Steps between C-alpha positions, in 0.01 A plus 500: 500500500632842406459753780406836357392840623123533551319737265450860614128426538587258784579802718196704397281560805256737330214251537579420865301627793701808612512359852679190367755719323578684823534171692720330242223260402403388850145507630276336757202340326173456694342154495180358642490189716230323705663664802495852360723722291880490500787616278772315309826653382599506133773667298497551125819493292501612136243569234394244239129496410531154345700314765426540871619238750354469851741320735355263762751425773538176690436410859212532568586810698843576349563819301575631152859568605566161339471668159737795537747336261236528225599867480812401305311297239150634439569868422751431218233281337236772535282291736264695726463324834341537841642411836225398742495401866193288563271583792678416825844532344780746571388834350126429494245516779540212744163421657507242777204303370556128428183480292671701225775246434337274243547445128166632363543831680853544360370426149235769549770740621700449179187559290420820687857621451487419128196719462654792688823481298307484172647169382311288246536224242681733258794549735470310832760235580485341845831372643505289814779311673453230766179593692470781246499234227222313677304824528564585133380157390188527714433847362527362145249225580243767592599802288703391199289725277685795656847367416731555206756261647594306812827396668505228767845485656621231739155367590333166442129467420423274797580524871464123527766443234720768655477317834581170330810651338615639834440164672640273228788709361602791723470345847694178420787716373535675837715384787275259693582644841435855379170400341393323821579812703304722259202266518514496881475879507200482268330224700548700820365819343835669571566641154573843650812359667812666350663158468219385269558789259876447522463136395274587207730776378812286502363165388211595273475865403868531405457199270150552358386860561810691389825319415723788596701465824282624784751768599476637145124489452379806307375784717146499349464131586616554858258791540211302354568216746518748789169655398294181465173529688481162670140567604423443130776260401445234764118466472514480119832332412607344827819569694758393239571431132516126573147459370163670533309457825281810524159576351648461149582134564218366279540751214523335157455650152657226289166423332445867412824562310354392166233771530742792549537615142730802525875508421660364817862456602579248774842536663673220688848436638713193559541547876161654568278406794250425222532208258640637170365197311149586618541862398610393153192274492283798596624692197404207279143494632444871439369563145750786452757385751876554490766372738816674621747286692769654721768228519708667771214638704277428796176650629621861464674455168484873426794513743695176456442442127431848364690423181226257397200640686494857369585456130234229471241699690562822308494317167157358583360832616612703200360233265144561621 
């Protein structure tokens, strides 16, 4: 891919809300929920009326800091994109209401945000990674008529199959004594113990979340980890990446892939927490599916395999 300078029109803010120009593209967007009104934080970068990408971060309850490295790749390609902290996440309102942390409500939140931002089927590409990929896929099941394109990064289409991969492939590869200690913490409900997080970081996250030495993890990744709202993460995902044990445990959209008829890129990585063979299979079930494999990457391959992740992603986006 040839990196070039974006066209002058990319920097044209004449059509922006003047308040967004003053704030550098940032704004708090009001949303409605069954528990009342709240606000979510977004930030617009660039101007391209034909190609607008909304970024759905992982977690649940992490933050869009995970995508700061996109700033080096999207602007040269002229891609307009939107950072977005979901409700309960770092820069957005953080209501302490457990009833809000469920998949249908998050899908409705994305749809409300789409309407406010003026995105539609002529320009709207939804990108989601990890939990964001699950949310993007679920959104497509219900609202694909609003999409121009879809990217599902580092996420399988079934929690059951994700759990099977963790149990059959990832856990047996761990040191048996370490795995037993991790499982004891989980069985005792002591996942807030610092030792539990230490074990996961060294023996799982450093191998399957980001394959960069822990002491050299990129600053945005460290900040995103520090800002995870565990009041959302634990009830929905469960306490760790060693499988799904929260209220998403029974989620499965494998049978719905054949009905999502928009151009879709599925991204997988060799050392991911998710099964790359399954993610390739997903792309084959989608009528307009494409697969991008990151051979040197893991779950956050925008950091540890950027040389494959970004050129492939940008090539797909600019082809739409």
